[in-house]
N, C-alpha and C positions, 0 to 999 in steps of 0.2 A: 819126804826125803828125795833128793835128786838121784836120778839113775846114774850108775857108774859110767865113767867115760867110755869104757869098752863094753858095749852091749853084747850080751850072749856069753860073756866070760863069767866064770864063778868067782865070787869074792873070796878068794883063798890066798894064803900067803904065796907070794911069788907070781900071782896072777894079776894083781892090781897094778894099775899104771898111775903114775903121779901126774896130777893136773898142773900144768905149768902156769896157768892163769891165776892160781891162788897164791897170794904172797903174804896176806895178812891172816894170822891164825889166832888173834886175841879175841877175848869175849867182848860183847857189845856193852856199852855204858847204859845202865838202867837208872841212874840217879840224875835227876834234872831239877832245875830251879825255875820257878815262874813267879813273878812279882815278889821276889825275895823269899819265896817259900819253897822248901825241898819237897819233892813228891817222887813217887816210883812210877816208872813206865816200863812197859813190856818191851823186850828186845825184838827188833825187827830183822836183824842180820845175825847169822850164825858165825861160827869160826870159819875163817877164810873168806868172809864177805858174802856168803851165800844167803840168798833171800829166804827168810823163814815165813812159810805160809801157815804154819800152825797157829801162830800168835795173831793173825789178822782176821778180822770179822768180815762177813759178806755184807752186801748192801741190805739184804732183808734183815740181817741181824742188827745192823746199825739202825735201820728204821724202827725195829721193834724196841731196841734200847732207848731210842729218842722219845718214844711214846710211853714207855713204861717207867723210865727213870723218874719223872715228876711224881708218878703215882707211888713208886716205891719210896720216894723221899717225903712227899707231902700227903700222901693218901689219895683216894679217889677224888678227881676234880668235880666241882659242882657246876651244873648247867646254868647258863645265863638266862634270865627271864625273857620271855618273848617281847618283842617291840610292840608299842601301842598301835591300835588301828587308826589310820588316818583316812578319812573319806576323800573321794576324788575331788569334790568341789573345794576342799581345803588344800589338798596336795597340788592341784592344778589351778588354784585361784590366780587370776590375772596372767595366766600363761596362754598365749595366743600364737597359733601358727599362721604366718602370713605368706601368701603366694602371689606373685606378680603374674597377671594374665591380661588377655585382651580378647575382644570378640569383633566380628565383622558384621556391619550393618549395611543393607542395600539402600541406595539412594536412587529411586526410579525417576524422579522428576527434576533432574538437574543435567545441564549440558556440560558442566565443568567437572563433575565427579560422578562415578557410577557406584561406588561403595565408600564406606567410612570405617576407619579403624578407631575403636574406642578402648582405651586402656583402663583396667580396673584392678582392684586389689581384693583378693579372696581371703577372708579371715575365718579361721577355725578356732573355736573356743573349747579348750580341753576340759574345762570344768563340767560342761553339760553337753558336749558334742554338738553344739549349734554352730551355724555358719551364717555369714553375711557377706554381701558383695557391695563394695563402695567404689564409686567413680570420682576421681579428683576433679574439682571444679576448674574449668578452663575459662578465663575471662573472654567475654564477647563471642562465645561459641554459639549462642542461640539455642542450646539444647538443655532439656531438663536433666541436670546432673546431680550427683550426690549419692544417696542411698538407693541402689537398684533393687537389692533384696534385703529386707530387714532381717535381724538376727532370729534364726529359727532352725529347727532340724529339717534339713532339706531331704525330701524323698529321693531315693536312688532308683527305684523301679516301681512296677505296679504291684509288687508282692508285699509292700509295706516296709521294705528295708530303707534305711537311711544311710547317708554318706558318713564314713568313718575316716579318721586320719590315715588309716592304712590304705585307703583308696586314692590318696592324693600323692602325686609325684611330679617331678619336673618333666617337661617334654611330653605331656599327655593332654588329651581333650576331655573335658567334663561338661556334661549337659545338665543344666538346671532350669526347670520351668520352660522348656522349649528353646533355650538359648545356649549355644555351645561356646565354651570358654577354652582358650588355649593357655595352659600354664607354662610359663617360660622360666621362672626362677623363684627363689624363696629367700628369706632373710637368714642370717647366720644362726639365730636361735632355732629356727625350724630345721635347718640342716643338721645341727648337733642332736636335736631331739630324735629325728627320724633315724639317724645313724646309730644312736644309742639303743633304739628299739630293734635294730637288726634289719632295717629297710635299706636296700641299696638304691641310692638316688641316681637318677639319670643326669647326664651332663646338662648344664644350663644352656638356654638358647637366648638369642638376641631379641630384645623387645622390638616389635613392629610398630612403626609410626604411621600416622594418617598421611597419605600422599598429598591431599589437597591442603592440609595445614602446613606441611613442609614447603609446599610450593608458594604459599602466601608469605612465609617467613623469608624466602630467598629474595634478596634485593634485585630489583630490575637492573639489567645491564644497560648502561647508557654509553653510547659512542658519541660523545661530545668533545670536540676539541677544546681544551682549556683556553680561556680568554687571557689576553695579556693585561686586561684591566684588573687591578688589585682591589677587590671588593672589601677585603679586610681593612686596607688602608683608608678607604672611603668611610667605613663604619667608625674606625677609631678617630678619624679627623672630624667628622661631622655628626658624631653621636649627640643626641639631645638638642640639635640645632634645627629649628623648624621655621619656615617662611610662612607668614600669615598675610592673607589677602582678604579684603572685604569686598564682596561681590553681591550682585542682585540678579535674580532670575525674573525676567519680564515675560509673563504668561498672559498678558491682557488680550492677546489675539484669540484665545480660546474662550469658550463659554464659561462664565463665572471665574475667569482668570484674574490674576492680580500680580503685583510686584512683591516678591518675597526676598528678604535679605538672608545672606548666607556668609559663612566664613570658610575659606579654602586654606587648608594646611598642606604645605609641601615639605616632606621629611627629606632632608639632605642626606641622611645616613643610607637610605636604600631607594631613593627616587620614587617614593610612594606618595599618593595624594589622598586626602580625606576632605569631605565636604560636610560641614555641620550647620544645623539650622539655628536661627536666632529667634527665640520665643519672647513674646511680650505678655504682660498681664492681661488676662481676659481677651486673648486673641481668638479664642474659640477653637484651637487646634490641640490635638493630642500631643503630649510632651515627648515626641520622638527626637532624640538629640542628633542622630546621624542620618544624613540623606544618602551619602555614598561612603561605605566603610573604607578603611585604609587599604589601598591596593595600588598596583601599577596600572595606569590608565593608558590604553592604546590611542595613538594619534593617527597613524596611517596603517591600513591593513594591506596584506598581500593580495594580489588578484586571486580571488577565490574561484575555484573550479566549480563546474556544475554539480559534481558529485559531493562537494563539501556541504555538510549540513548548515543551514542558516542560523541555527541556534546551538550553541555549545555551552557547557557548564564552566569550563575553564579555558582561558585563552593562553596559549604558549607562545614562545618566540617564533615558532614556525608560521603562525598565522598573522603576526604583527610585523610590519616593516619598520615602524618607528614608534617609540614610546614618548610620553610627555616628559619633558625635563624642565629645569628651572628657567631656561631661555624662552619657554613658551608662555610665560605669565608676565604681564606688564600692566601697569596702571593706565586706565583709559582705553583698554582693548577688551574685546569680547572673546571668550574661549568656550568651545563646545566640549563638554564632558559628558560622555555616554548619552549623547543626543540632546542635552539641555544646554542652551546658550547662557553663559554666566558673564555678566559685564563687571569687570573689576574697576572699582572706583576709588580704592584707597588701600594702603598697607601699613604695617607697623614700622617702628623705627629700626628694629633689627633687620627687617627685609630691605629697607632703604640702604643701610650700610653694606649689606651683602652685595646688592646689585651695584652699588657704587664702587666697591673694591674689586668685585669679580668681573663685571662686564663694563664698568665705566659709565653707567647710566646715571644721570643727574636730574632728569625731569621726573618728579614724583608729585606733580600737581594733582590733588584730589578733585574728583568730579562731584559737583553738587547734584544729588539725586532726589532732593526734597520735592514734594509735590507742589506745583504752582497753584496759588489760590485761584479758584474759579471766578470767572468774571461775573459780576453781579448783573443779572438780567432785570431790567425795570419791570416791575409788576404792573400788569394791566388791571385797571379798575374793574373789580368784579361786579357784575350786574346781578343783583339778587332778584330772583323771579317773584312775582306777586304771590301772596299767601292764598292757598287754595282752600283753607278752612278745615283741613283734616289735622287732627291732633293739636297740640299747643304750638304757639308761634315760635317760642324759643327752641322747642324740640325739633320742629321742622326746619328751622334755620340752620341747624348743625349739618344737615345734608348738603348745604351749599359750601361748607368749609372743608370737609374731609370725606374721603370714601368710607371710612369707618367712623360714623358720627358718634360723639360722646354725649351722654346725657347732660343737660345744663346743671350747673351747680345749684344746690339748695341751701337755704339758710337753716342750718341744723339747729342753731340756738333758738331761733324763732319757733321752729317746729316743736322743740322740747318745752319751751315756756308756755306756748298756747295750745298744747295738746288737749283735745276733747273740749275746747272752748268754741262754742257755736252761738252766733247771734241769729235769732229767729224773728221773722217779720211775717205779718199777714198782708197779702197783696191781692188786688183785684185786677182782672184783665180788662184793658181798654180795647173794645171791639165794637164795630158797627152792628154786629149781630146781637140782638137782645138776649139770646140764650147764653152767650159767652160773658156778658156783663155780670150775670149772677154767679159766676164761678169764683170760688175763693181758693187761694193757694197759700202755701207756707214756703217762704223764701229763707233758706239757711245760709248764713255766711260763716265760713270756717276760717278762724283767725290764724291757724297754723300755716296755711298755704294760700290764703286769699282766694279761695274758690267758692263758687256759689252753686247751690242745688235748689231745685224747685219741686215741691211735692203738692199734689192735689188730693185732699181727703175725699174718699169716695162718698157719694150721696145716692141713696137708693131712689130708683124710679126717676132719675134725672136724665137718663139717656146718654150719659157721659161716663166713660170708664175712668175712674180715678187712678192714682198711683204716681209713679215717678214721671214728672213732666220734663225735667232737665237733670242730667247727671252732673257730678262734680266737675266743674270747669271754671276757668277764669273768663269773665265776661268783659270784653272791651267796651269802653265808653263810645257813644256816638261821635264820629269824626276822627277816631283813632286810626292811624296808618301803620303799615308794616315797619317803617323806619322809626316812627315815634309812637309806640303802642302804650296806651294808658288804660288802666283797668279800674273797675269799681272798687271803692274802698269803704270802710264803715262810716267815714265822714260824709259820704254821698247818700247814705240811706237815712233819710229823715221822713217823718210822718207827713204824708201828702205828696212826697216827691215821686217822680216817674222814673222807672228803671226800664231801659230798652235792652231786651235780651234777644239778640239775633233776629231783629225785625219785629218782635212782639213787645208791646208796651204794658208794663204793670205799674199800678199805683199802690203805694204803701199805705195801708189803712190802720194797721195796729202793729204792736211789737210786744215782745216778752219783757217782763219786768227785769229779767237778767240783763237785757240790753242797757237799760237805764243804770242799773247798779254797776255794770262793767265800765260804762263811759264815765260815770261819776268818779270811780276809783282810779281811772286813767284820764282825768280831765285835760292834762297837759298835751295829750296825743290827739285830741279831737277839737274841731272848731266849736266856738260858743253857740253858733246858730243850731248846729245839730243837737247839742246837749239841751238847749232851751226848748226845741220842738218836742223832744221826748218828755221834758218836765211838764210842759203845758198839756201834753196828752194824758199823762198819768196824774195830774194834780187833782181833778175832781174825784178820783177814787181815793185819794189820800186825805180828804177833808174829814175832820172829826165828827162823829155821830154822837148826839146827846144820849146820855145814859138811859133816860126814861123812854125815849123813842126806840132805843135799841132793844129794851126789854119787851116793849109792846110788839115790835117787829118779830122778835123771836117767838113770842107767844102766838102771834098770828100764823107764822110759818108752821109751827107745830100743829096748830089746828087744821091747817090745810093738808099737811102730810098725813095726819090721822084720818081725815075724811077720805083721802085717796087710798089708804091702806084697806079700807072696807071693801074696795072693789078690786079683786085680784085678777079679773079678766082683762084689765087694761094692759096694752103693750106700750111701755114707756119709750122704747126706741122709735116706734112708729109715731108716737105723739111728738117726740123731739124733732124728727125729720119734717113733720107737717108745720110745726112752729117756725123752723128754719126757712122753709119755702115761703111762708106768709110774710116773714120779715124780709122784704125785698131790698130795702136800703141798708140793712145790717145795723140799724140803730138799737135793736133790742127792745122796742116799745110798740105795743099794740093798744088800740082803743078798746072800749068796753064792748062795742058791737061786734068787732072782729073776733075778740076773745070768746064771746058767748057763742057766735056762729061756729067757730072752729071747735069749741067744746061739744056742741050739739052734733057736728059731723063725725066726731070721734067717739061719741057716746060717753063723754066724760060728764058725770053728774056735777052740777053747779048748785051750791047752796046760796040762796039769796042773802042769808044773814052774813055769810063770809064775804060775799061780793060787795055788799054794802059797807062792811067794815073797811075793806080795802079801799073802796072809792072815797069814804069819808076821810080816812087818814092820809092816803097817798094816791097819787095817780097810778092807776092799774098798769103795771109794767111786768114784762117777762124778759128777764136777762138770759140770753142764751148761755148756758153753762156747759162745762166740759162733760162728756158722757159719764165720767165716773160718779158724778153727783146726781144724775138724773133719777136713778131708782129711788132716791130718798124723797122726791117730790118734784112736781112740775114748777113750783114757784121757788125762786132763790132770792137771796137778799138783793134788793136794788141798790144802785149806787147812791151816795149821799146827794148828788146833784139831782137825780131822778126823784128822790124822796122829797127834796125841797120844791 
């Protein structure tokens, strides 16, 4: 209740004072409607509009009622089940904190830069607290860039601690593996995550760039007065219009020099010149198409100072007083391009029209640059020196025709047809010396190459070493000259003819039966006289032997051979050599006295019965037989003429 208006006065009749501010004395309305429904509410104002504090609740009571009312209405509330456990590698999967940083690297061996700024990105992986440092690749930097620190847990100190995301913030330095990184900023996700974890972030900083890289990106300032010549108009007017000149470079004054053709292109769009080579088939040169690449060529240089280098990579307008233009090229004139004189001898039709319209030139007569034929020099008759006897005549003659002599051509077909075909003759040496007249030789004629070789069979105790007397060579005939050389042929080798071999004369005394068979099979290639001489020589050997006399001869030979077999101490080879020596004329016939005396000197037993049989039936004869038949007996079958 409110205190009376007059404090200290008793509330007695006559003592109370009327409050003039109270004008309304009705009761408060307690019936109310909400959403069309009537409900009761407690009065808040008493009679006279005085505030009623009895019917109002305190804040604590209201809070208690707000929490107890559902319990009173619905009963005790049930607790919600706890949320499921989510591991960190699932909760923070693919959630990465990215920080922008840079580090400074010293450059000790450079005059243009002393240090280098390299920008990196530091990545922190929330799922396993690992970190990695990546450097974006800059083209043409010349530095190994990319992954500087692979993904791993980076140690923080020497005590085994590792960096945590709570240790990272903007505007701080972080040292990893001896290299200090300055963190300047982070991405929005990193900023929201750190703020949600209650970390106060430092203000971001500006990224520092490499001063040398920025210096190279800055364009060079050029203080060049713009020209009044409109290069764009020239390009638009003369684009794809090229003047073509045909030129030749005469380099014959130098060693191994020659005249080489070229094509000169003059581009009207930008006044550049190009020189291209002309290649021919099998010219022996590498296929380099361009001699001078397309560029502006200087014609006159400015007076160079002594301090200006004599060799520069690029020539600018400051060093050149005048450049080559279209007026400097003309047919029939020589032009020096980069030190090489090019003589222009022709041009194409478009070039003629351009010079005719632009400069009024009408003389385009091409110059003939073809090589003039060399004057024929009359050849002096070559004097062939005389043959010196070394080697073959045809082979030695090639040295007179060329510095690199070629071997004479051979008849390959003749060599293949007559391969291993040899004609053998027995020859005797004509000599005033009696010892040389007894010597016998074998002359071999090779049909494949018309060469002759002479071999002397060795004879024991003759005092002459046998063996090769003449190697394979072509033997010229007597009277043969160097200009008209003639050689011995098979038709010249007849029985009884003389063969002169380099000053030595040989007489043909016998021949192989193969010689007669070969000449008869090729009778059209040999004269009849040569063939008849061989037939007359071999005819006595070919006469028929009566059958009865042949049987008696065989029986007699068998008896003689059986008689000799009883004496094993006899040396058949020695006996053969002695009989050869006794037969001086080579006829193969000995009389009885000589035969018996020779047998006694060799200790060969002679049976009188056998000797008489031989004497009665035939003339005693010994035919010199080949060594292969000697061991079978000293006596061989005589010829039919000898038996007669």
